[in-house]
N, C-alpha and C positions, 0 to 999 in steps of 0.2 A: 322942150316940154316932155319928150320921151324919157330923158335922163331924170327929170324930177319925178315922174310917175314911177320909174324903176326904183328910184331911191325910196319913195314912200312905200312901195310894195315890199321892198327889202326890209325896211324898218318894221312893217306890220308882220312879216314872217318871223323876224327875230323876237318880237314881242309875244308871239304865240308860243315860241320855243322857251323863252326865258320870261316868266311872269314878272310884272312890275312888283317891286318890293321884296321879292324872295332874295335871300342872301346865300351866297356860296362861300363857304370858308373851308379851307383844307380839303377841297373836292367833295364837300358834303353840302347838299342843298338844304337850307333851313326854310321851311314854309313861311309865307308872309301872313297867313291866317291859320288859326286852328279852332276847333270846337272842342270844348271840354266834354269828356264822357258823361253821358246821362243828363246833358243840359242843352239848352239852345244858345248858350253863351259863346259867341264868336269873338275871339281875341285876335289882336293884330300884333305883329312883331314890332316890339319897341326898339330892340337893338340886340346885336349878337357879337361876340368876340371870342378869342381863344385865350384859355388859361395856360400860360407858360410857366414852367418851373425850370429855371436856368435857361437852357436853349431848347428844352423839350416841350412839345405840344401835348398837354395833358387832356384837355377836353374843350369843346365848344360850349359856351354858356350863352343862353338866349333867354330873353324876357318877353313875355306876352301879356298884354293889358287890353282892357276894353277900348282905350284910345291912347295914342302916343303922348308921352310927356317926358321931359328930361329932368324933372325935379324929383330927386330921390325921396325927400321927406313926404311929398305928396303921394308917391307910390307906396311907401312903407305904411303911411297912415290910412290909406284908402282901404275900405272893407270889401270892395268888389272882387270878382273873380280874377285870378292871375295864374300864370304858369311860368316856372323856371324849367328850362330844358337843359340837360347836360348830355352831350354826345361825346363819348370817350374816343380819343385819338391815340392815346398811348397804348402800347402792347398790353400792359397789365398794371393796374393800381391795386395794391393789396388792401384787404379789408382794414388792417391795422393802420394803414396810412389814411384811408378814408375816415376812420373813427377819429384819428388825431386831427385831421383837417376840419371835420365838423366841430369838434370840441373847441379848437383854437378859434374858429370863425365866430362861434357863439360868444366865447369869452372876450374876444376883441371888441365886441359891439354891445355887450350887455353889462349892467352893473351887478354887484354881488346879490342884491335883492331879487332882481329879475332872474339871475342864474339859479337861485334857490328855488324859485317857482317853476322854472323850466327843466330842472335837472332830470327828473324821472322821465319826462317826455323826450328829452334829448337822448337818454339811454335807450328808450324804446325805439326811437327813430334810428339811431345808429345800428341797433341790432337787426334792422331790416336788410342791411347791405352785406354783400359778400365781395369778393374780388371783382373789380370792374375791368373788363377787357375791351380792346379796340372794337368799336361799333356798338357797344352797349349804350342804351339811352335810359336816363332817369328823368321822370316828369315829376315835378313838385307843384301840385295844384292847390290854390286857395279856393275853397268852396264855401261861400258865405253860409253861416249857420250850421256848417257841418265840420269844418276843420281843414287840416292839411292832408290831402290825399297823396300817397307816395306810390308811384308806378315804376317798375323796373322792366324794361323791354316790353312795355305795353300791358303788363300784368299788375293789377292793383294789389299792393302788398299790405297796406294798412291805412287807416285814417287817424291822424294825431289830433286830438281834440284841443280846444281852447283858441280863442280869438287872438291871444298873444303869441302863439307859436309861429305863425307864418311871418308876421313882421320881423320877429327875431331871426328867422331863417333867411329872409330876404336881405337882412342887414349884412349877412356874410358877403354878399356881392355888391350891394349899393349903399351900405351903411357908412358911418363916419370912419371906420377902419376896415375897408374892404380887403378881400383876398389879394387883389391888385388894383391899382388905380386905373390902369389901361383897360382891364375887363369891365370895371365899373363904368367908365366913360362909354365903352362900346355898348353895354347893355342899356345904358340911358340914351342911346342914339346920338351921342355927342361926337362920334368918330365916323 
């Protein structure tokens, strides 16, 4: 009986040290819940993974939603609050590489007509970024009726208007032609 009680006590101690649902990737703890700035919206971690380029760890990508789901179309088409978190692991990702990656991600998942409607906003969005270095965090928040809020290291940089922008942005990770299928599965909570 004493062994059972010690085991239960040990498990309870571990649970207070490592919260249920929090993820640790590349020695970075990803919170299991977040609250969007200026709102009462609490979002849960849907899934998180690492974006690799060749053998290099570039960033952690995490997706937060009001409730967990693994259906990408449902997430993309929902109008509720969401957050994409990018936590950079690589020493330095140059601005020109970020710009190229944003553009390629949008192009891979949008048709010509959608790209024409998004083009000016994509340029405005890309202009917000500088080089990203290890430890930098980018938050991309969908705020219903407001647009896409872009935060870099906790500082609000801008809000991109239009209800069509965030679904297009989200498609970079979980659309039909994602940046990587492994990261898509991880962000959808399938791994």
